[in-house]
mmCIF file of the N, C-alpha and C atoms, coordinates in Angstrom:
data_MODEL
# 
_entry.id   MODEL 
# 
loop_
_atom_site.group_PDB 
_atom_site.id 
_atom_site.type_symbol 
_atom_site.label_atom_id 
_atom_site.label_alt_id 
_atom_site.label_comp_id 
_atom_site.label_asym_id 
_atom_site.label_entity_id 
_atom_site.label_seq_id 
_atom_site.pdbx_PDB_ins_code 
_atom_site.Cartn_x 
_atom_site.Cartn_y 
_atom_site.Cartn_z 
_atom_site.occupancy 
_atom_site.B_iso_or_equiv 
_atom_site.pdbx_formal_charge 
_atom_site.auth_seq_id 
_atom_site.auth_comp_id 
_atom_site.auth_asym_id 
_atom_site.auth_atom_id 
_atom_site.pdbx_PDB_model_num 
ATOM 1   N N  . MET A 1 1  ? 27.920 15.737 324.157 1.00 0.00 ? 1  MET A N  1 
ATOM 2   C CA . MET A 1 1  ? 27.590 17.139 324.049 1.00 0.00 ? 1  MET A CA 1 
ATOM 3   C C  . MET A 1 1  ? 27.697 17.829 325.412 1.00 0.00 ? 1  MET A C  1 
ATOM 4   N N  . PHE A 1 2  ? 27.259 17.172 326.452 1.00 0.00 ? 2  PHE A N  1 
ATOM 5   C CA . PHE A 1 2  ? 27.310 17.771 327.778 1.00 0.00 ? 2  PHE A CA 1 
ATOM 6   C C  . PHE A 1 2  ? 28.449 17.191 328.602 1.00 0.00 ? 2  PHE A C  1 
ATOM 7   N N  . TYR A 1 3  ? 29.542 16.837 327.919 1.00 0.00 ? 3  TYR A N  1 
ATOM 8   C CA . TYR A 1 3  ? 30.728 16.298 328.573 1.00 0.00 ? 3  TYR A CA 1 
ATOM 9   C C  . TYR A 1 3  ? 31.260 17.314 329.574 1.00 0.00 ? 3  TYR A C  1 
ATOM 10  N N  . ARG A 1 4  ? 31.683 16.829 330.706 1.00 0.00 ? 4  ARG A N  1 
ATOM 11  C CA . ARG A 1 4  ? 32.250 17.621 331.793 1.00 0.00 ? 4  ARG A CA 1 
ATOM 12  C C  . ARG A 1 4  ? 31.236 18.533 332.488 1.00 0.00 ? 4  ARG A C  1 
ATOM 13  N N  . CYS A 1 5  ? 29.975 18.301 332.297 1.00 0.00 ? 5  CYS A N  1 
ATOM 14  C CA . CYS A 1 5  ? 28.960 19.033 333.044 1.00 0.00 ? 5  CYS A CA 1 
ATOM 15  C C  . CYS A 1 5  ? 28.843 18.393 334.426 1.00 0.00 ? 5  CYS A C  1 
ATOM 16  N N  . CYS A 1 6  ? 28.587 19.215 335.416 1.00 0.00 ? 6  CYS A N  1 
ATOM 17  C CA . CYS A 1 6  ? 28.456 18.716 336.788 1.00 0.00 ? 6  CYS A CA 1 
ATOM 18  C C  . CYS A 1 6  ? 27.102 18.086 337.056 1.00 0.00 ? 6  CYS A C  1 
ATOM 19  N N  . HIS A 1 7  ? 26.183 18.208 336.119 1.00 0.00 ? 7  HIS A N  1 
ATOM 20  C CA . HIS A 1 7  ? 24.826 17.705 336.292 1.00 0.00 ? 7  HIS A CA 1 
ATOM 21  C C  . HIS A 1 7  ? 24.598 16.513 335.359 1.00 0.00 ? 7  HIS A C  1 
ATOM 22  N N  . THR A 1 8  ? 23.647 15.672 335.736 1.00 0.00 ? 8  THR A N  1 
ATOM 23  C CA . THR A 1 8  ? 23.356 14.498 334.922 1.00 0.00 ? 8  THR A CA 1 
ATOM 24  C C  . THR A 1 8  ? 22.564 14.910 333.677 1.00 0.00 ? 8  THR A C  1 
ATOM 25  N N  . GLU A 1 9  ? 22.573 14.022 332.703 1.00 0.00 ? 9  GLU A N  1 
ATOM 26  C CA . GLU A 1 9  ? 21.812 14.256 331.475 1.00 0.00 ? 9  GLU A CA 1 
ATOM 27  C C  . GLU A 1 9  ? 20.325 14.402 331.795 1.00 0.00 ? 9  GLU A C  1 
ATOM 28  N N  . ASP A 1 10 ? 19.843 13.622 332.743 1.00 0.00 ? 10 ASP A N  1 
ATOM 29  C CA . ASP A 1 10 ? 18.435 13.710 333.145 1.00 0.00 ? 10 ASP A CA 1 
ATOM 30  C C  . ASP A 1 10 ? 18.092 15.093 333.690 1.00 0.00 ? 10 ASP A C  1 
ATOM 31  N N  . GLU A 1 11 ? 18.976 15.655 334.532 1.00 0.00 ? 11 GLU A N  1 
ATOM 32  C CA . GLU A 1 11 ? 18.738 16.994 335.075 1.00 0.00 ? 11 GLU A CA 1 
ATOM 33  C C  . GLU A 1 11 ? 18.727 18.042 333.970 1.00 0.00 ? 11 GLU A C  1 
ATOM 34  N N  . ILE A 1 12 ? 19.645 17.905 333.032 1.00 0.00 ? 12 ILE A N  1 
ATOM 35  C CA . ILE A 1 12 ? 19.740 18.862 331.934 1.00 0.00 ? 12 ILE A CA 1 
ATOM 36  C C  . ILE A 1 12 ? 18.474 18.822 331.085 1.00 0.00 ? 12 ILE A C  1 
ATOM 37  N N  . VAL A 1 13 ? 18.042 17.620 330.719 1.00 0.00 ? 13 VAL A N  1 
ATOM 38  C CA . VAL A 1 13 ? 16.843 17.486 329.897 1.00 0.00 ? 13 VAL A CA 1 
ATOM 39  C C  . VAL A 1 13 ? 15.618 17.962 330.663 1.00 0.00 ? 13 VAL A C  1 
ATOM 40  N N  . GLU A 1 14 ? 15.570 17.704 331.969 1.00 0.00 ? 14 GLU A N  1 
ATOM 41  C CA . GLU A 1 14 ? 14.440 18.177 332.770 1.00 0.00 ? 14 GLU A CA 1 
ATOM 42  C C  . GLU A 1 14 ? 14.369 19.702 332.767 1.00 0.00 ? 14 GLU A C  1 
ATOM 43  N N  . CYS A 1 15 ? 15.505 20.363 332.897 1.00 0.00 ? 15 CYS A N  1 
ATOM 44  C CA . CYS A 1 15 ? 15.528 21.832 332.834 1.00 0.00 ? 15 CYS A CA 1 
ATOM 45  C C  . CYS A 1 15 ? 15.097 22.325 331.453 1.00 0.00 ? 15 CYS A C  1 
ATOM 46  N N  . MET A 1 16 ? 15.545 21.640 330.414 1.00 0.00 ? 16 MET A N  1 
ATOM 47  C CA . MET A 1 16 ? 15.142 22.022 329.062 1.00 0.00 ? 16 MET A CA 1 
ATOM 48  C C  . MET A 1 16 ? 13.638 21.842 328.870 1.00 0.00 ? 16 MET A C  1 
ATOM 49  N N  . SER A 1 17 ? 13.090 20.766 329.446 1.00 0.00 ? 17 SER A N  1 
ATOM 50  C CA . SER A 1 17 ? 11.651 20.564 329.320 1.00 0.00 ? 17 SER A CA 1 
ATOM 51  C C  . SER A 1 17 ? 10.886 21.611 330.109 1.00 0.00 ? 17 SER A C  1 
ATOM 52  N N  . MET A 1 18 ? 11.461 22.077 331.212 1.00 0.00 ? 18 MET A N  1 
ATOM 53  C CA . MET A 1 18 ? 10.827 23.157 331.974 1.00 0.00 ? 18 MET A CA 1 
ATOM 54  C C  . MET A 1 18 ? 10.791 24.440 331.147 1.00 0.00 ? 18 MET A C  1 
ATOM 55  N N  . LEU A 1 19 ? 11.858 24.698 330.405 1.00 0.00 ? 19 LEU A N  1 
ATOM 56  C CA . LEU A 1 19 ? 11.848 25.856 329.496 1.00 0.00 ? 19 LEU A CA 1 
ATOM 57  C C  . LEU A 1 19 ? 10.787 25.663 328.425 1.00 0.00 ? 19 LEU A C  1 
ATOM 58  N N  . GLY A 1 20 ? 10.667 24.436 327.952 1.00 0.00 ? 20 GLY A N  1 
ATOM 59  C CA . GLY A 1 20 ? 9.656  24.121 326.954 1.00 0.00 ? 20 GLY A CA 1 
ATOM 60  C C  . GLY A 1 20 ? 8.235  24.279 327.474 1.00 0.00 ? 20 GLY A C  1 
ATOM 61  N N  . ASP A 1 21 ? 8.093  24.216 328.793 1.00 0.00 ? 21 ASP A N  1 
ATOM 62  C CA . ASP A 1 21 ? 6.790  24.436 329.426 1.00 0.00 ? 21 ASP A CA 1 
ATOM 63  C C  . ASP A 1 21 ? 6.594  25.895 329.812 1.00 0.00 ? 21 ASP A C  1 
ATOM 64  N N  . HIS A 1 22 ? 7.441  26.766 329.288 1.00 0.00 ? 22 HIS A N  1 
ATOM 65  C CA . HIS A 1 22 ? 7.369  28.211 329.500 1.00 0.00 ? 22 HIS A CA 1 
ATOM 66  C C  . HIS A 1 22 ? 7.716  28.648 330.918 1.00 0.00 ? 22 HIS A C  1 
ATOM 67  N N  . ASN A 1 23 ? 8.555  27.885 331.608 1.00 0.00 ? 23 ASN A N  1 
ATOM 68  C CA . ASN A 1 23 ? 9.076  28.335 332.892 1.00 0.00 ? 23 ASN A CA 1 
ATOM 69  C C  . ASN A 1 23 ? 10.238 29.278 332.632 1.00 0.00 ? 23 ASN A C  1 
ATOM 70  N N  . SER A 1 24 ? 10.389 30.265 333.472 1.00 0.00 ? 24 SER A N  1 
ATOM 71  C CA . SER A 1 24 ? 11.489 31.213 333.316 1.00 0.00 ? 24 SER A CA 1 
ATOM 72  C C  . SER A 1 24 ? 12.774 30.619 333.881 1.00 0.00 ? 24 SER A C  1 
ATOM 73  N N  . LEU A 1 25 ? 13.889 31.231 333.546 1.00 0.00 ? 25 LEU A N  1 
ATOM 74  C CA . LEU A 1 25 ? 15.169 30.803 334.100 1.00 0.00 ? 25 LEU A CA 1 
ATOM 75  C C  . LEU A 1 25 ? 15.171 30.972 335.612 1.00 0.00 ? 25 LEU A C  1 
ATOM 76  N N  . ALA A 1 26 ? 14.546 32.045 336.091 1.00 0.00 ? 26 ALA A N  1 
ATOM 77  C CA . ALA A 1 26 ? 14.468 32.285 337.534 1.00 0.00 ? 26 ALA A CA 1 
ATOM 78  C C  . ALA A 1 26 ? 13.661 31.186 338.222 1.00 0.00 ? 26 ALA A C  1 
ATOM 79  N N  . ALA A 1 27 ? 12.580 30.733 337.580 1.00 0.00 ? 27 ALA A N  1 
ATOM 80  C CA . ALA A 1 27 ? 11.767 29.661 338.150 1.00 0.00 ? 27 ALA A CA 1 
ATOM 81  C C  . ALA A 1 27 ? 12.560 28.355 338.217 1.00 0.00 ? 27 ALA A C  1 
ATOM 82  N N  . ILE A 1 28 ? 13.321 28.082 337.184 1.00 0.00 ? 28 ILE A N  1 
ATOM 83  C CA . ILE A 1 28 ? 14.146 26.877 337.180 1.00 0.00 ? 28 ILE A CA 1 
ATOM 84  C C  . ILE A 1 28 ? 15.171 26.948 338.293 1.00 0.00 ? 28 ILE A C  1 
ATOM 85  N N  . HIS A 1 29 ? 15.739 28.113 338.491 1.00 0.00 ? 29 HIS A N  1 
ATOM 86  C CA . HIS A 1 29 ? 16.714 28.301 339.565 1.00 0.00 ? 29 HIS A CA 1 
ATOM 87  C C  . HIS A 1 29 ? 16.064 28.052 340.931 1.00 0.00 ? 29 HIS A C  1 
ATOM 88  N N  . ARG A 1 30 ? 14.872 28.596 341.130 1.00 0.00 ? 30 ARG A N  1 
ATOM 89  C CA . ARG A 1 30 ? 14.177 28.402 342.409 1.00 0.00 ? 30 ARG A CA 1 
ATOM 90  C C  . ARG A 1 30 ? 13.808 26.937 342.630 1.00 0.00 ? 30 ARG A C  1 
ATOM 91  N N  . ILE A 1 31 ? 13.333 26.270 341.582 1.00 0.00 ? 31 ILE A N  1 
ATOM 92  C CA . ILE A 1 31 ? 12.849 24.898 341.721 1.00 0.00 ? 31 ILE A CA 1 
ATOM 93  C C  . ILE A 1 31 ? 13.998 23.897 341.799 1.00 0.00 ? 31 ILE A C  1 
ATOM 94  N N  . LYS A 1 32 ? 14.956 24.018 340.890 1.00 0.00 ? 32 LYS A N  1 
ATOM 95  C CA . LYS A 1 32 ? 16.025 23.026 340.773 1.00 0.00 ? 32 LYS A CA 1 
ATOM 96  C C  . LYS A 1 32 ? 17.323 23.429 341.473 1.00 0.00 ? 32 LYS A C  1 
ATOM 97  N N  . GLY A 1 33 ? 17.487 24.726 341.752 1.00 0.00 ? 33 GLY A N  1 
ATOM 98  C CA . GLY A 1 33 ? 18.723 25.189 342.369 1.00 0.00 ? 33 GLY A CA 1 
ATOM 99  C C  . GLY A 1 33 ? 19.888 25.278 341.397 1.00 0.00 ? 33 GLY A C  1 
ATOM 100 N N  . ILE A 1 34 ? 19.587 25.340 340.111 1.00 0.00 ? 34 ILE A N  1 
ATOM 101 C CA . ILE A 1 34 ? 20.625 25.427 339.070 1.00 0.00 ? 34 ILE A CA 1 
ATOM 102 C C  . ILE A 1 34 ? 20.659 26.865 338.568 1.00 0.00 ? 34 ILE A C  1 
ATOM 103 N N  . LYS A 1 35 ? 21.856 27.433 338.509 1.00 0.00 ? 35 LYS A N  1 
ATOM 104 C CA . LYS A 1 35 ? 22.005 28.837 338.117 1.00 0.00 ? 35 LYS A CA 1 
ATOM 105 C C  . LYS A 1 35 ? 21.459 29.091 336.714 1.00 0.00 ? 35 LYS A C  1 
ATOM 106 N N  . GLU A 1 36 ? 20.920 30.285 336.542 1.00 0.00 ? 36 GLU A N  1 
ATOM 107 C CA . GLU A 1 36 ? 20.387 30.691 335.242 1.00 0.00 ? 36 GLU A CA 1 
ATOM 108 C C  . GLU A 1 36 ? 21.466 30.651 334.169 1.00 0.00 ? 36 GLU A C  1 
ATOM 109 N N  . GLU A 1 37 ? 22.677 31.062 334.526 1.00 0.00 ? 37 GLU A N  1 
ATOM 110 C CA . GLU A 1 37 ? 23.784 31.075 333.573 1.00 0.00 ? 37 GLU A CA 1 
ATOM 111 C C  . GLU A 1 37 ? 24.120 29.661 333.094 1.00 0.00 ? 37 GLU A C  1 
ATOM 112 N N  . THR A 1 38 ? 23.999 28.701 333.993 1.00 0.00 ? 38 THR A N  1 
ATOM 113 C CA . THR A 1 38 ? 24.275 27.307 333.644 1.00 0.00 ? 38 THR A CA 1 
ATOM 114 C C  . THR A 1 38 ? 23.272 26.802 332.619 1.00 0.00 ? 38 THR A C  1 
ATOM 115 N N  . VAL A 1 39 ? 21.999 27.095 332.849 1.00 0.00 ? 39 VAL A N  1 
ATOM 116 C CA . VAL A 1 39 ? 20.957 26.664 331.910 1.00 0.00 ? 39 VAL A CA 1 
ATOM 117 C C  . VAL A 1 39 ? 21.173 27.331 330.553 1.00 0.00 ? 39 VAL A C  1 
ATOM 118 N N  . MET A 1 40 ? 21.572 28.595 330.547 1.00 0.00 ? 40 MET A N  1 
ATOM 119 C CA . MET A 1 40 ? 21.841 29.284 329.280 1.00 0.00 ? 40 MET A CA 1 
ATOM 120 C C  . MET A 1 40 ? 23.022 28.650 328.545 1.00 0.00 ? 40 MET A C  1 
ATOM 121 N N  . LYS A 1 41 ? 24.037 28.212 329.268 1.00 0.00 ? 41 LYS A N  1 
ATOM 122 C CA . LYS A 1 41 ? 25.164 27.517 328.626 1.00 0.00 ? 41 LYS A CA 1 
ATOM 123 C C  . LYS A 1 41 ? 24.700 26.208 327.998 1.00 0.00 ? 41 LYS A C  1 
ATOM 124 N N  . TRP A 1 42 ? 23.812 25.494 328.695 1.00 0.00 ? 42 TRP A N  1 
ATOM 125 C CA . TRP A 1 42 ? 23.273 24.257 328.133 1.00 0.00 ? 42 TRP A CA 1 
ATOM 126 C C  . TRP A 1 42 ? 22.483 24.541 326.866 1.00 0.00 ? 42 TRP A C  1 
ATOM 127 N N  . LEU A 1 43 ? 21.706 25.623 326.879 1.00 0.00 ? 43 LEU A N  1 
ATOM 128 C CA . LEU A 1 43 ? 20.945 26.004 325.692 1.00 0.00 ? 43 LEU A CA 1 
ATOM 129 C C  . LEU A 1 43 ? 21.867 26.308 324.525 1.00 0.00 ? 43 LEU A C  1 
ATOM 130 N N  . GLU A 1 44 ? 22.951 27.002 324.820 1.00 0.00 ? 44 GLU A N  1 
ATOM 131 C CA . GLU A 1 44 ? 23.912 27.334 323.764 1.00 0.00 ? 44 GLU A CA 1 
ATOM 132 C C  . GLU A 1 44 ? 24.534 26.062 323.180 1.00 0.00 ? 44 GLU A C  1 
ATOM 133 N N  . LYS A 1 45 ? 24.911 25.132 324.060 1.00 0.00 ? 45 LYS A N  1 
ATOM 134 C CA . LYS A 1 45 ? 25.470 23.864 323.586 1.00 0.00 ? 45 LYS A CA 1 
ATOM 135 C C  . LYS A 1 45 ? 24.444 23.102 322.753 1.00 0.00 ? 45 LYS A C  1 
ATOM 136 N N  . ALA A 1 46 ? 23.207 23.080 323.230 1.00 0.00 ? 46 ALA A N  1 
ATOM 137 C CA . ALA A 1 46 ? 22.151 22.361 322.504 1.00 0.00 ? 46 ALA A CA 1 
ATOM 138 C C  . ALA A 1 46 ? 21.916 22.982 321.141 1.00 0.00 ? 46 ALA A C  1 
ATOM 139 N N  . SER A 1 47 ? 21.960 24.306 321.056 1.00 0.00 ? 47 SER A N  1 
ATOM 140 C CA . SER A 1 47 ? 21.711 24.968 319.776 1.00 0.00 ? 47 SER A CA 1 
ATOM 141 C C  . SER A 1 47 ? 22.857 24.731 318.795 1.00 0.00 ? 47 SER A C  1 
ATOM 142 N N  . ASN A 1 48 ? 24.051 24.479 319.311 1.00 0.00 ? 48 ASN A N  1 
ATOM 143 C CA . ASN A 1 48 ? 25.194 24.191 318.446 1.00 0.00 ? 48 ASN A CA 1 
ATOM 144 C C  . ASN A 1 48 ? 25.252 22.733 318.014 1.00 0.00 ? 48 ASN A C  1 
ATOM 145 N N  . HIS A 1 49 ? 24.507 21.868 318.701 1.00 0.00 ? 49 HIS A N  1 
ATOM 146 C CA . HIS A 1 49 ? 24.507 20.433 318.409 1.00 0.00 ? 49 HIS A CA 1 
ATOM 147 C C  . HIS A 1 49 ? 23.069 19.935 318.342 1.00 0.00 ? 49 HIS A C  1 
ATOM 148 N N  . VAL A 1 50 ? 22.294 20.510 317.458 1.00 0.00 ? 50 VAL A N  1 
ATOM 149 C CA . VAL A 1 50 ? 20.860 20.234 317.380 1.00 0.00 ? 50 VAL A CA 1 
ATOM 150 C C  . VAL A 1 50 ? 20.572 18.751 317.165 1.00 0.00 ? 50 VAL A C  1 
ATOM 151 N N  . GLY A 1 51 ? 21.245 18.130 316.236 1.00 0.00 ? 51 GLY A N  1 
ATOM 152 C CA . GLY A 1 51 ? 20.990 16.720 315.933 1.00 0.00 ? 51 GLY A CA 1 
ATOM 153 C C  . GLY A 1 51 ? 21.227 15.824 317.132 1.00 0.00 ? 51 GLY A C  1 
ATOM 154 N N  . GLN A 1 52 ? 22.345 16.020 317.797 1.00 0.00 ? 52 GLN A N  1 
ATOM 155 C CA . GLN A 1 52 ? 22.670 15.211 318.965 1.00 0.00 ? 52 GLN A CA 1 
ATOM 156 C C  . GLN A 1 52 ? 21.683 15.488 320.100 1.00 0.00 ? 52 GLN A C  1 
ATOM 157 N N  . PHE A 1 53 ? 21.322 16.744 320.307 1.00 0.00 ? 53 PHE A N  1 
ATOM 158 C CA . PHE A 1 53 ? 20.366 17.086 321.359 1.00 0.00 ? 53 PHE A CA 1 
ATOM 159 C C  . PHE A 1 53 ? 18.997 16.481 321.065 1.00 0.00 ? 53 PHE A C  1 
ATOM 160 N N  . GLU A 1 54 ? 18.613 16.482 319.810 1.00 0.00 ? 54 GLU A N  1 
ATOM 161 C CA . GLU A 1 54 ? 17.315 15.915 319.430 1.00 0.00 ? 54 GLU A CA 1 
ATOM 162 C C  . GLU A 1 54 ? 17.254 14.420 319.759 1.00 0.00 ? 54 GLU A C  1 
ATOM 163 N N  . ARG A 1 55 ? 18.362 13.704 319.555 1.00 0.00 ? 55 ARG A N  1 
ATOM 164 C CA . ARG A 1 55 ? 18.396 12.278 319.908 1.00 0.00 ? 55 ARG A CA 1 
ATOM 165 C C  . ARG A 1 55 ? 18.255 12.081 321.418 1.00 0.00 ? 55 ARG A C  1 
ATOM 166 N N  . ILE A 1 56 ? 18.909 12.933 322.192 1.00 0.00 ? 56 ILE A N  1 
ATOM 167 C CA . ILE A 1 56 ? 18.806 12.851 323.659 1.00 0.00 ? 56 ILE A CA 1 
ATOM 168 C C  . ILE A 1 56 ? 17.371 13.103 324.091 1.00 0.00 ? 56 ILE A C  1 
ATOM 169 N N  . VAL A 1 57 ? 16.757 14.111 323.498 1.00 0.00 ? 57 VAL A N  1 
ATOM 170 C CA . VAL A 1 57 ? 15.385 14.483 323.848 1.00 0.00 ? 57 VAL A CA 1 
ATOM 171 C C  . VAL A 1 57 ? 14.409 13.357 323.504 1.00 0.00 ? 57 VAL A C  1 
ATOM 172 N N  . ARG A 1 58 ? 14.602 12.722 322.378 1.00 0.00 ? 58 ARG A N  1 
ATOM 173 C CA . ARG A 1 58 ? 13.717 11.614 321.991 1.00 0.00 ? 58 ARG A CA 1 
ATOM 174 C C  . ARG A 1 58 ? 13.781 10.472 322.996 1.00 0.00 ? 58 ARG A C  1 
ATOM 175 N N  . LYS A 1 59 ? 14.984 10.203 323.514 1.00 0.00 ? 59 LYS A N  1 
ATOM 176 C CA . LYS A 1 59 ? 15.129 9.161  324.528 1.00 0.00 ? 59 LYS A CA 1 
ATOM 177 C C  . LYS A 1 59 ? 14.385 9.524  325.809 1.00 0.00 ? 59 LYS A C  1 
ATOM 178 N N  . LYS A 1 60 ? 14.341 10.807 326.129 1.00 0.00 ? 60 LYS A N  1 
ATOM 179 C CA . LYS A 1 60 ? 13.746 11.265 327.389 1.00 0.00 ? 60 LYS A CA 1 
ATOM 180 C C  . LYS A 1 60 ? 12.271 11.603 327.267 1.00 0.00 ? 60 LYS A C  1 
ATOM 181 N N  . LYS A 1 61 ? 11.725 11.472 326.075 1.00 0.00 ? 61 LYS A N  1 
ATOM 182 C CA . LYS A 1 61 ? 10.282 11.663 325.839 1.00 0.00 ? 61 LYS A CA 1 
ATOM 183 C C  . LYS A 1 61 ? 9.799  13.100 326.062 1.00 0.00 ? 61 LYS A C  1 
ATOM 184 N N  . LEU A 1 62 ? 10.581 14.067 325.629 1.00 0.00 ? 62 LEU A N  1 
ATOM 185 C CA . LEU A 1 62 ? 10.131 15.453 325.645 1.00 0.00 ? 62 LEU A CA 1 
ATOM 186 C C  . LEU A 1 62 ? 9.054  15.602 324.583 1.00 0.00 ? 62 LEU A C  1 
ATOM 187 N N  . SER A 1 63 ? 7.956  16.240 324.918 1.00 0.00 ? 63 SER A N  1 
ATOM 188 C CA . SER A 1 63 ? 6.859  16.360 323.954 1.00 0.00 ? 63 SER A CA 1 
ATOM 189 C C  . SER A 1 63 ? 7.245  17.291 322.813 1.00 0.00 ? 63 SER A C  1 
ATOM 190 N N  . ARG A 1 64 ? 6.565  17.154 321.695 1.00 0.00 ? 64 ARG A N  1 
ATOM 191 C CA . ARG A 1 64 ? 6.839  17.995 320.523 1.00 0.00 ? 64 ARG A CA 1 
ATOM 192 C C  . ARG A 1 64 ? 6.569  19.462 320.842 1.00 0.00 ? 64 ARG A C  1 
ATOM 193 N N  . VAL A 1 65 ? 5.542  19.735 321.634 1.00 0.00 ? 65 VAL A N  1 
ATOM 194 C CA . VAL A 1 65 ? 5.220  21.109 322.018 1.00 0.00 ? 65 VAL A CA 1 
ATOM 195 C C  . VAL A 1 65 ? 6.348  21.692 322.862 1.00 0.00 ? 65 VAL A C  1 
ATOM 196 N N  . GLN A 1 66 ? 6.854  20.919 323.824 1.00 0.00 ? 66 GLN A N  1 
ATOM 197 C CA . GLN A 1 66 ? 7.966  21.372 324.643 1.00 0.00 ? 66 GLN A CA 1 
ATOM 198 C C  . GLN A 1 66 ? 9.198  21.624 323.783 1.00 0.00 ? 66 GLN A C  1 
ATOM 199 N N  . PHE A 1 67 ? 9.456  20.706 322.852 1.00 0.00 ? 67 PHE A N  1 
ATOM 200 C CA . PHE A 1 67 ? 10.621 20.820 321.987 1.00 0.00 ? 67 PHE A CA 1 
ATOM 201 C C  . PHE A 1 67 ? 10.527 22.078 321.116 1.00 0.00 ? 67 PHE A C  1 
ATOM 202 N N  . ASP A 1 68 ? 9.359  22.346 320.535 1.00 0.00 ? 68 ASP A N  1 
ATOM 203 C CA . ASP A 1 68 ? 9.172  23.540 319.711 1.00 0.00 ? 68 ASP A CA 1 
ATOM 204 C C  . ASP A 1 68 ? 9.328  24.814 320.534 1.00 0.00 ? 68 ASP A C  1 
ATOM 205 N N  . ALA A 1 69 ? 8.759  24.825 321.730 1.00 0.00 ? 69 ALA A N  1 
ATOM 206 C CA . ALA A 1 69 ? 8.885  26.002 322.596 1.00 0.00 ? 69 ALA A CA 1 
ATOM 207 C C  . ALA A 1 69 ? 10.334 26.223 323.000 1.00 0.00 ? 69 ALA A C  1 
ATOM 208 N N  . LEU A 1 70 ? 11.052 25.134 323.235 1.00 0.00 ? 70 LEU A N  1 
ATOM 209 C CA . LEU A 1 70 ? 12.464 25.232 323.591 1.00 0.00 ? 70 LEU A CA 1 
ATOM 210 C C  . LEU A 1 70 ? 13.262 25.867 322.473 1.00 0.00 ? 70 LEU A C  1 
ATOM 211 N N  . TRP A 1 71 ? 13.033 25.451 321.218 1.00 0.00 ? 71 TRP A N  1 
ATOM 212 C CA . TRP A 1 71 ? 13.789 26.019 320.109 1.00 0.00 ? 71 TRP A CA 1 
ATOM 213 C C  . TRP A 1 71 ? 13.389 27.464 319.844 1.00 0.00 ? 71 TRP A C  1 
ATOM 214 N N  . THR A 1 72 ? 12.150 27.830 320.135 1.00 0.00 ? 72 THR A N  1 
ATOM 215 C CA . THR A 1 72 ? 11.756 29.235 320.046 1.00 0.00 ? 72 THR A CA 1 
ATOM 216 C C  . THR A 1 72 ? 12.566 30.041 321.043 1.00 0.00 ? 72 THR A C  1 
ATOM 217 N N  . TYR A 1 73 ? 12.726 29.487 322.240 1.00 0.00 ? 73 TYR A N  1 
ATOM 218 C CA . TYR A 1 73 ? 13.512 30.140 323.289 1.00 0.00 ? 73 TYR A CA 1 
ATOM 219 C C  . TYR A 1 73 ? 14.964 30.283 322.839 1.00 0.00 ? 73 TYR A C  1 
ATOM 220 N N  . VAL A 1 74 ? 15.527 29.223 322.276 1.00 0.00 ? 74 VAL A N  1 
ATOM 221 C CA . VAL A 1 74 ? 16.918 29.256 321.810 1.00 0.00 ? 74 VAL A CA 1 
ATOM 222 C C  . VAL A 1 74 ? 17.074 30.288 320.703 1.00 0.00 ? 74 VAL A C  1 
ATOM 223 N N  . GLU A 1 75 ? 16.119 30.331 319.780 1.00 0.00 ? 75 GLU A N  1 
ATOM 224 C CA . GLU A 1 75 ? 16.206 31.259 318.655 1.00 0.00 ? 75 GLU A CA 1 
ATOM 225 C C  . GLU A 1 75 ? 16.269 32.709 319.126 1.00 0.00 ? 75 GLU A C  1 
ATOM 226 N N  . HIS A 1 76 ? 15.568 33.013 320.222 1.00 0.00 ? 76 HIS A N  1 
ATOM 227 C CA . HIS A 1 76 ? 15.563 34.374 320.752 1.00 0.00 ? 76 HIS A CA 1 
ATOM 228 C C  . HIS A 1 76 ? 16.582 34.558 321.869 1.00 0.00 ? 76 HIS A C  1 
ATOM 229 N N  . LYS A 1 77 ? 17.446 33.579 322.028 1.00 0.00 ? 77 LYS A N  1 
ATOM 230 C CA . LYS A 1 77 ? 18.544 33.622 322.989 1.00 0.00 ? 77 LYS A CA 1 
ATOM 231 C C  . LYS A 1 77 ? 18.087 33.920 324.412 1.00 0.00 ? 77 LYS A C  1 
ATOM 232 N N  . GLY A 1 78 ? 16.889 33.451 324.752 1.00 0.00 ? 78 GLY A N  1 
ATOM 233 C CA . GLY A 1 78 ? 16.416 33.561 326.117 1.00 0.00 ? 78 GLY A CA 1 
ATOM 234 C C  . GLY A 1 78 ? 15.923 34.929 326.520 1.00 0.00 ? 78 GLY A C  1 
ATOM 235 N N  . GLU A 1 79 ? 15.725 35.816 325.557 1.00 0.00 ? 79 GLU A N  1 
ATOM 236 C CA . GLU A 1 79 ? 15.254 37.153 325.893 1.00 0.00 ? 79 GLU A CA 1 
ATOM 237 C C  . GLU A 1 79 ? 13.855 37.066 326.474 1.00 0.00 ? 79 GLU A C  1 
ATOM 238 N N  . LYS A 1 80 ? 13.594 37.851 327.491 1.00 0.00 ? 80 LYS A N  1 
ATOM 239 C CA . LYS A 1 80 ? 12.287 37.834 328.136 1.00 0.00 ? 80 LYS A CA 1 
ATOM 240 C C  . LYS A 1 80 ? 11.207 38.335 327.183 1.00 0.00 ? 80 LYS A C  1 
ATOM 241 N N  . GLY A 1 81 ? 10.038 37.737 327.308 1.00 0.00 ? 81 GLY A N  1 
ATOM 242 C CA . GLY A 1 81 ? 8.896  38.162 326.512 1.00 0.00 ? 81 GLY A CA 1 
ATOM 243 C C  . GLY A 1 81 ? 8.883  37.654 325.082 1.00 0.00 ? 81 GLY A C  1 
ATOM 244 N N  . GLN A 1 82 ? 9.791  36.748 324.752 1.00 0.00 ? 82 GLN A N  1 
ATOM 245 C CA . GLN A 1 82 ? 9.862  36.260 323.382 1.00 0.00 ? 82 GLN A CA 1 
ATOM 246 C C  . GLN A 1 82 ? 9.112  34.966 323.156 1.00 0.00 ? 82 GLN A C  1 
ATOM 247 N N  . ILE A 1 83 ? 8.705  34.283 324.233 1.00 0.00 ? 83 ILE A N  1 
ATOM 248 C CA . ILE A 1 83 ? 8.013  33.014 324.053 1.00 0.00 ? 83 ILE A CA 1 
ATOM 249 C C  . ILE A 1 83 ? 6.535  33.267 323.994 1.00 0.00 ? 83 ILE A C  1 
# 
């Protein structure tokens, strides 16, 4: 799913878990140094491949609360104030 990404699967899942913890895209950029646009592309890929992303998340031990918050974020396409 994340073929040809410049970042590791661990980094991607960590950013997704940060979104699940209600961190903003700007906060992720400040903390991890990964562009907001990049994280949004990952979200789009994850939303298009939910089953495969869910298997990756289970391996990385993302909590159910983080996972639910992440999908709420995806459903609202990252609009501010929607979480």
